[in-house]
DSSP file (Angstrom, degrees, kcal/mol; ACC not computed):
  #  RESIDUE AA STRUCTURE BP1 BP2  ACC     N-H-->O    O-->H-N    N-H-->O    O-->H-N    TCO  KAPPA ALPHA  PHI   PSI    X-CA   Y-CA   Z-CA
    1    1 A M     >        0   0    0      0, 0.0     4,-1.5     0, 0.0     3,-0.3   0.000 360.0 360.0 360.0 -38.9    0.0    0.0    0.0
    2    2 A K  H  >  +     0   0    0      1,-0.2     4,-2.0     2,-0.2     5,-0.1   0.813 360.0  59.9 -71.1 -24.6    2.8    2.4    0.8
    3    3 A Y  H  > S+     0   0    0      2,-0.2     4,-2.5     1,-0.2    -1,-0.2   0.845 101.1  54.8 -68.6 -31.5    4.4    1.7   -2.5
    4    4 A I  H  > S+     0   0    0     -3,-0.3     4,-2.7     2,-0.2    -1,-0.2   0.938 109.2  47.0 -63.8 -47.0    1.3    2.9   -4.3
    5    5 A F  H  X S+     0   0    0     -4,-1.5     4,-2.2     2,-0.2    -2,-0.2   0.881 112.4  49.5 -62.9 -38.5    1.5    6.2   -2.4
    6    6 A I  H  X S+     0   0    0     -4,-2.0     4,-2.4     2,-0.2    -1,-0.2   0.933 111.5  49.1 -65.6 -45.0    5.2    6.6   -3.2
    7    7 A A  H  X S+     0   0    0     -4,-2.5     4,-2.4     1,-0.2    -2,-0.2   0.907 111.8  48.7 -61.2 -43.1    4.6    5.8   -6.9
    8    8 A M  H  X S+     0   0    0     -4,-2.7     4,-2.4     2,-0.2    -1,-0.2   0.885 110.9  50.7 -65.8 -37.4    1.7    8.4   -7.0
    9    9 A A  H  X S+     0   0    0     -4,-2.2     4,-2.1     2,-0.2    -2,-0.2   0.918 111.4  47.8 -66.0 -41.3    3.9   11.0   -5.3
   10   10 A V  H  X S+     0   0    0     -4,-2.4     4,-2.7     1,-0.2    -2,-0.2   0.914 112.8  48.7 -65.4 -41.5    6.7   10.5   -7.8
   11   11 A L  H  X S+     0   0    0     -4,-2.4     4,-0.7     1,-0.2    -2,-0.2   0.905 111.1  49.6 -64.7 -40.9    4.3   10.6  -10.8
   12   12 A S  H  < S+     0   0    0     -4,-2.4     4,-0.3     2,-0.2     3,-0.3   0.885 114.5  44.8 -69.0 -36.3    2.7   13.9   -9.5
   13   13 A I  H >< S+     0   0    0     -4,-2.1     3,-0.8     1,-0.2    -2,-0.2   0.920 116.7  44.6 -70.8 -42.9    6.1   15.5   -9.0
   14   14 A A  H 3< S+     0   0    0     -4,-2.7    -1,-0.2     1,-0.2    -2,-0.2   0.488  89.3  92.9 -79.5  -1.5    7.5   14.3  -12.3
   15   15 A G  T 3< S+     0   0    0     -4,-0.7    20,-1.2    -3,-0.3     2,-0.6   0.801  80.7  56.6 -63.4 -30.7    4.3   15.3  -14.1
   16   16 A C  E <   +A   34   0A   0     -3,-0.8     2,-0.3    -4,-0.3    18,-0.2  -0.914  67.6 147.5-108.7 122.3    5.6   18.7  -15.0
   17   17 A A  E     -A   33   0A   0     16,-1.9    16,-3.4    -2,-0.6     2,-0.4  -0.983  29.7-149.3-147.4 155.1    8.8   19.0  -17.0
   18   18 A A  E     +A   32   0A   0     -2,-0.3     2,-0.3    14,-0.2    14,-0.2  -0.993  15.6 175.3-129.6 133.9   10.3   21.3  -19.6
   19   19 A T  E     -A   31   0A   0     12,-2.8    12,-4.5    -2,-0.4     2,-0.5  -0.960  26.9-124.3-133.8 153.6   12.8   20.4  -22.3
   20   20 A S  E     +A   30   0A   0     -2,-0.3    10,-0.3    10,-0.3    68,-0.0  -0.864  30.4 174.0-105.2 129.7   14.2   22.5  -25.1
   21   21 A K  E     -A   29   0A   0      8,-3.6     8,-3.3    -2,-0.5     2,-0.1  -0.978  34.1-107.8-132.3 144.0   13.8   21.4  -28.8
   22   22 A P  E     -A   28   0A   0      0, 0.0     6,-0.2     0, 0.0     2,-0.2  -0.455  39.4-178.1 -69.5 144.7   14.7   23.2  -32.1
   23   23 A I    >   -     0   0    0      4,-2.3     3,-0.8     1,-0.2     4,-0.1  -0.637  38.8 -49.0-127.3-173.3   11.8   24.4  -34.1
   24   24 A K  G >  S+     0   0    0      1,-0.2     3,-1.2    -2,-0.2    -1,-0.2  -0.129 117.2  27.3 -59.0 155.6   11.4   26.2  -37.5
   25   25 A Q  G 3  S-     0   0    0      1,-0.3    -1,-0.2    -3,-0.1     3,-0.1   0.672 124.5 -76.4  64.7  23.1   13.5   29.2  -38.3
   26   26 A G  G <  S+     0   0    0     -3,-0.8    -1,-0.3     1,-0.2    -2,-0.2   0.506  93.0 133.1  76.0   3.2   16.4   28.3  -36.0
   27   27 A K    <   -     0   0    0     -3,-1.2    -4,-2.3    -4,-0.1     2,-0.5  -0.487  57.7-118.3 -84.1 159.5   14.7   29.3  -32.8
   28   28 A R  E     -A   22   0A   0     -6,-0.2    63,-0.5    -2,-0.1     2,-0.3  -0.866  25.7-156.7-100.0 126.6   14.6   27.0  -29.8
   29   29 A G  E     -A   21   0A   0     -8,-3.3    -8,-3.6    -2,-0.5     2,-0.6  -0.768   9.4-137.4 -98.3 147.5   11.2   25.9  -28.6
   30   30 A I  E     -AB  20  89A   0     59,-3.0    59,-2.5    -2,-0.3     2,-0.6  -0.924  10.5-148.3-108.1 124.2   10.6   24.8  -25.0
   31   31 A H  E     -AB  19  88A   0    -12,-4.5   -12,-2.8    -2,-0.6     2,-0.5  -0.827  14.6-167.5 -93.2 120.7    8.4   21.7  -24.5
   32   32 A I  E     -AB  18  87A   0     55,-3.3    55,-2.4    -2,-0.6     2,-0.6  -0.941   2.4-164.3-113.0 124.9    6.4   21.9  -21.3
   33   33 A N  E     +AB  17  86A   0    -16,-3.4   -16,-1.9    -2,-0.5    53,-0.2  -0.940  17.4 167.8-113.5 116.1    4.7   18.8  -20.1
   34   34 A C  E     +A   16   0A   0     51,-2.3   -18,-0.2    -2,-0.6     2,-0.2  -0.316  25.6 148.1-118.7  45.0    2.0   19.2  -17.4
   35   35 A S        +     0   0    0    -20,-1.2    49,-0.2    50,-0.1     2,-0.2  -0.517  22.7  88.8 -81.8 150.0    0.5   15.8  -17.5
   36   36 A G  S >  S-     0   0    0     47,-2.8     3,-0.5    -2,-0.2   -24,-0.1  -0.728  79.9 -84.6 145.8 167.1   -1.0   14.2  -14.4
   37   37 A L  T 3  S+     0   0    0     -2,-0.2    41,-0.5     1,-0.2    -1,-0.1   0.876 123.5  35.4 -67.2 -40.0   -4.0   13.8  -12.3
   38   38 A S  T 3  S+     0   0    0     -3,-0.1    -1,-0.2    39,-0.1     2,-0.1   0.269  97.4 103.9-103.3  12.7   -3.7   17.0  -10.3
   39   39 A S    <   -     0   0    0     -3,-0.5     2,-0.3    44,-0.1    -3,-0.1  -0.460  45.6-173.5 -92.0 164.6   -2.2   19.2  -13.0
   40   40 A S     >  -     0   0    0     -2,-0.1     4,-1.3    -5,-0.1     3,-0.2  -0.927  41.2-102.8-147.5 171.0   -4.0   21.9  -15.0
   41   41 A W  H  > S+     0   0    0     -2,-0.3     4,-2.5     1,-0.2     5,-0.2   0.837 119.0  62.7 -66.4 -31.3   -3.4   24.3  -17.9
   42   42 A D  H  > S+     0   0    0      1,-0.2     4,-2.2     2,-0.2    -1,-0.2   0.893 101.6  51.1 -59.1 -38.2   -2.9   27.1  -15.4
   43   43 A K  H  > S+     0   0    0      2,-0.2     4,-2.2    -3,-0.2    -1,-0.2   0.866 108.5  52.0 -66.4 -36.9    0.2   25.2  -14.1
   44   44 A C  H  X S+     0   0    0     -4,-1.3     4,-2.4     2,-0.2    -2,-0.2   0.922 110.2  47.9 -63.6 -43.4    1.5   24.9  -17.7
   45   45 A Y  H  X S+     0   0    0     -4,-2.5     4,-2.2     1,-0.2    -2,-0.2   0.874 110.6  51.5 -67.0 -36.0    1.1   28.6  -18.3
   46   46 A T  H  X S+     0   0    0     -4,-2.2     4,-2.1     2,-0.2    -1,-0.2   0.918 111.5  47.5 -64.3 -44.0    2.9   29.3  -14.9
   47   47 A L  H  X S+     0   0    0     -4,-2.2     4,-1.5     1,-0.2    -2,-0.2   0.882 111.0  52.1 -65.5 -37.6    5.8   27.0  -15.9
   48   48 A A  H  X S+     0   0    0     -4,-2.4     4,-0.9     2,-0.2    -2,-0.2   0.904 109.3  49.3 -64.3 -42.6    6.0   28.7  -19.4
   49   49 A T  H >< S+     0   0    0     -4,-2.2     3,-0.5     1,-0.2     6,-0.2   0.921 113.7  45.1 -62.0 -45.1    6.2   32.1  -17.8
   50   50 A S  H 3< S+     0   0    0     -4,-2.1    -1,-0.2     1,-0.2    -2,-0.2   0.731 105.9  62.2 -74.0 -21.1    9.0   31.1  -15.4
   51   51 A A  H 3< S+     0   0    0     -4,-1.5     2,-0.4    -5,-0.2    -1,-0.2   0.743  94.6  71.6 -75.4 -22.6   10.8   29.2  -18.3
   52   52 A C  S X< S-     0   0    0     -4,-0.9     3,-0.7    -3,-0.5     5,-0.1  -0.809  72.7-146.7-100.2 132.5   11.3   32.5  -20.2
   53   53 A E  T 3  S+     0   0    0     -2,-0.4    -1,-0.1     1,-0.2    47,-0.1   0.862 104.9  45.3 -62.5 -37.1   13.8   35.1  -19.0
   54   54 A S  T 3  S-     0   0    0     38,-0.3    47,-0.3     2,-0.3    -1,-0.2   0.557 106.7-129.5 -80.6  -8.9   11.6   37.9  -20.4
   55   55 A R  S <  S+     0   0    0     -3,-0.7    48,-0.6    -6,-0.2     2,-0.4   0.687  76.3 109.0  62.2  21.1    8.5   36.2  -18.9
   56   56 A R  B     +d  103   0B   0     36,-0.4    36,-2.1    46,-0.2     2,-0.3  -0.969  41.6 161.2-124.3 142.2    6.9   36.6  -22.3
   57   57 A Y  E     -C   91   0A   0     46,-0.7     2,-0.4    -2,-0.4    34,-0.2  -0.963  32.6-133.5-153.6 166.2    6.2   33.7  -24.7
   58   58 A K  E     -C   90   0A   0     32,-2.1    32,-2.3    -2,-0.3     2,-0.6  -0.998  25.7-129.5-127.1 131.3    4.2   32.5  -27.7
   59   59 A V  E     +C   89   0A   0     45,-0.5    30,-0.3    -2,-0.4     3,-0.1  -0.715  26.0 177.8 -83.1 120.8    2.5   29.1  -27.7
   60   60 A I  E     +     0   0A   0     28,-3.1     2,-0.3    -2,-0.6    29,-0.2   0.860  66.5   0.7 -88.6 -42.2    3.4   27.2  -30.9
   61   61 A A  E     -C   88   0A   0     27,-1.5    27,-2.4     2,-0.0     2,-0.4  -0.999  57.3-168.1-150.4 146.4    1.5   24.0  -30.2
   62   62 A K  E     -C   87   0A   0     -2,-0.3     2,-0.3    25,-0.2    25,-0.2  -0.981   6.8-171.8-131.6 144.7   -0.8   22.5  -27.5
   63   63 A S  E     +C   86   0A   0     23,-2.6    23,-1.7    -2,-0.4    -2,-0.0  -0.985  64.8  30.4-135.5 150.7   -1.9   18.9  -27.1
   64   64 A G        +     0   0    0     -2,-0.3     2,-0.5    21,-0.2    -1,-0.1   0.826  66.2 151.7  78.8  32.1   -4.5   17.4  -24.8
   65   65 A D        +     0   0    0     -3,-0.1     2,-0.2     2,-0.1    -1,-0.1  -0.199  10.9 153.5 -95.6  45.9   -6.7   20.5  -24.6
   66   66 A A        -     0   0    0     -2,-0.5     2,-0.6     1,-0.1    -3,-0.0  -0.535  55.0-107.3 -65.7 136.6  -10.0   18.7  -23.9
   67   67 A V        +     0   0    0     -2,-0.2     2,-0.4     2,-0.0    -1,-0.1  -0.560  50.7 167.1 -75.1 115.7  -12.2   21.1  -22.1
   68   68 A E        -     0   0    0     -2,-0.6     3,-0.0     5,-0.0    -2,-0.0  -0.997  22.9-153.6-130.6 133.3  -12.5   19.9  -18.5
   69   69 A E    >   -     0   0    0     -2,-0.4     3,-2.3     1,-0.1     4,-0.4  -0.866  21.9-129.9-102.8 138.9  -13.9   21.9  -15.6
   70   70 A P  G >  S+     0   0    0      0, 0.0     3,-1.1     0, 0.0     6,-0.4   0.811 108.8  61.3 -57.6 -28.1  -12.7   21.1  -12.1
   71   71 A G  G 3  S+     0   0    0      1,-0.2     4,-0.1     4,-0.1     6,-0.1   0.618  86.7  76.1 -72.3 -11.8  -16.3   20.8  -11.0
   72   72 A D  G <  S+     0   0    0     -3,-2.3    -1,-0.2     4,-0.1     5,-0.0   0.746  98.8  43.6 -69.3 -22.8  -16.8   18.0  -13.4
   73   73 A Y  S X  S-     0   0    0     -3,-1.1     3,-1.8    -4,-0.4     2,-0.1  -0.884  97.2 -93.0-125.1 151.0  -15.0   15.6  -11.1
   74   74 A P  G >  S-     0   0    0      0, 0.0     3,-1.8     0, 0.0    -2,-0.1  -0.439 111.8  -1.1 -63.7 134.2  -15.0   14.9   -7.4
   75   75 A F  G 3  S-     0   0    0      1,-0.3     3,-0.1    -2,-0.1    -4,-0.1   0.616 123.3 -76.6  60.0  15.7  -12.3   16.9   -5.6
   76   76 A G  G <  S+     0   0    0     -3,-1.8     2,-0.4    -6,-0.4    -1,-0.3   0.585 103.5 119.6  74.5  11.5  -11.3   18.3   -9.0
   77   77 A L    <   -     0   0    0     -3,-1.8    -1,-0.2    -7,-0.1   -39,-0.1  -0.880  67.6-124.6-111.1 141.6   -9.5   15.0  -10.0
   78   78 A N    >   -     0   0    0    -41,-0.5     3,-1.0    -2,-0.4    -5,-0.1  -0.738  19.1-165.8 -82.7 111.3  -10.4   12.9  -13.0
   79   79 A P  T 3  S+     0   0    0      0, 0.0    -1,-0.2     0, 0.0     3,-0.1   0.662  79.0  74.2 -73.9 -13.7  -11.0    9.4  -11.5
   80   80 A A  T 3  S-     0   0    0      1,-0.2     2,-0.3    -3,-0.0    -2,-0.0   0.736 107.8 -98.6 -72.1 -21.3  -10.8    7.8  -15.0
   81   81 A G    <   +     0   0    0     -3,-1.0    -1,-0.2   -44,-0.1    -3,-0.2  -0.958  66.2   4.6 143.9-161.6   -7.1    8.2  -15.1
   82   82 A Y        -     0   0    0     -2,-0.3     2,-0.5    -3,-0.1   -45,-0.1  -0.335  50.8-149.5 -69.8 134.2   -4.1   10.1  -16.3
   83   83 A T        -     0   0    0     -2,-0.1   -47,-2.8   -49,-0.0     2,-0.5  -0.913   9.6-147.1-109.4 131.0   -4.6   13.4  -18.2
   84   84 A S        +     0   0    0     -2,-0.5     2,-0.4   -49,-0.2   -49,-0.1  -0.856  24.7 163.3-103.1 126.3   -2.0   14.4  -20.8
   85   85 A R        +     0   0    0     -2,-0.5   -51,-2.3   -20,-0.1     2,-0.3  -0.988   5.3 150.2-141.3 131.8   -1.2   18.1  -21.3
   86   86 A S  E     -BC  33  63A   0    -23,-1.7   -23,-2.6    -2,-0.4     2,-0.3  -0.989  14.2-175.7-153.9 158.1    1.8   19.6  -23.1
   87   87 A M  E     -BC  32  62A   0    -55,-2.4   -55,-3.3    -2,-0.3     2,-0.5  -0.990  19.9-135.3-152.3 155.7    2.7   22.6  -25.1
   88   88 A I  E     -BC  31  61A   0    -27,-2.4   -28,-3.1    -2,-0.3   -27,-1.5  -0.965  28.7-176.7-114.0 128.9    5.6   24.0  -27.0
   89   89 A I  E     -BC  30  59A   0    -59,-2.5   -59,-3.0    -2,-0.5     2,-0.4  -0.860  21.1-147.5-123.6 158.0    6.5   27.7  -26.5
   90   90 A V  E     - C   0  58A   0    -32,-2.3   -32,-2.1    -2,-0.3     2,-0.1  -0.998  27.6-124.5-121.9 127.0    9.0   30.2  -27.9
   91   91 A C  E     - C   0  57A   0    -63,-0.5   -34,-0.3    -2,-0.4     2,-0.3  -0.457  23.5-141.9 -71.6 141.1   10.3   32.9  -25.6
   92   92 A R        -     0   0    0    -36,-2.1   -36,-0.4    -2,-0.1   -38,-0.3  -0.669  22.7-101.0 -98.6 156.9    9.8   36.4  -26.8
   93   93 A K        -     0   0    0     -2,-0.3     2,-0.1     1,-0.1    -1,-0.1  -0.424  47.1 -93.4 -72.8 152.9   12.3   39.2  -26.3
   94   94 A A        -     0   0    0     -2,-0.1    -1,-0.1     1,-0.1     5,-0.1  -0.431  43.8-109.3 -68.1 140.9   11.6   41.7  -23.5
   95   95 A A    >   -     0   0    0    -41,-0.2     3,-2.0     3,-0.1     2,-0.1  -0.444  43.9 -94.4 -68.0 141.6    9.7   44.8  -24.7
   96   96 A P  T 3  S+     0   0    0      0, 0.0    -1,-0.1     0, 0.0     3,-0.1  -0.376 109.2   6.5 -60.3 129.0   11.8   47.9  -24.7
   97   97 A G  T 3  S+     0   0    0      1,-0.2     2,-0.5    -2,-0.1    -2,-0.1   0.405 110.2 100.9  80.3  -2.7   11.4   49.8  -21.4
   98   98 A V    <   -     0   0    0     -3,-2.0     2,-0.4     3,-0.0     3,-0.3  -0.967  55.3-160.9-118.2 124.4    9.3   47.1  -19.9
   99   99 A E        -     0   0    0     -2,-0.5   -45,-0.1     1,-0.2   -44,-0.0  -0.884  68.3  -8.5-109.0 135.2   10.8   44.6  -17.4
  100  100 A N  S    S+     0   0    0     -2,-0.4     2,-0.5     1,-0.2    -1,-0.2   0.815  78.7 168.9  56.8  38.5    9.3   41.2  -16.5
  101  101 A A        -     0   0    0    -47,-0.3     2,-0.7    -3,-0.3    -1,-0.2  -0.706  25.6-145.8 -81.6 127.3    6.0   41.8  -18.4
  102  102 A S        +     0   0    0     -2,-0.5   -46,-0.2   -46,-0.1   -47,-0.1  -0.850  34.0 151.8 -98.2 116.9    4.0   38.6  -18.6
  103  103 A Q  B      d   56   0B   0     -2,-0.7   -46,-0.7   -48,-0.6    -2,-0.1  -0.765 360.0 360.0-147.7  95.1    2.0   38.4  -21.9
  104  104 A P              0   0    0      0, 0.0   -45,-0.5     0, 0.0    -1,-0.1   0.512 360.0 360.0 -70.0 360.0    1.2   34.9  -23.3
């Protein structure tokens, strides 16, 4: 029983990860993975904001964007299983004269 809780804890912590991959036009895209039972798109957007030095980014691709409301499930968790969410972003340059502006 305790191994199940340990496995769930590891999966929930490892559910969000970011890796950098090349995309078109020689820019580097950042792949953000927010899959998991307790994750949400808000968590993905927060990770995207913190991944960019300028705190500005453009979403290139999203997957797993089925519309789910937290009220649809008991305690806000999907009892049917694992939910997959990921997106690829490109960081934008900081706007002149504006520091740390967040604008997805």
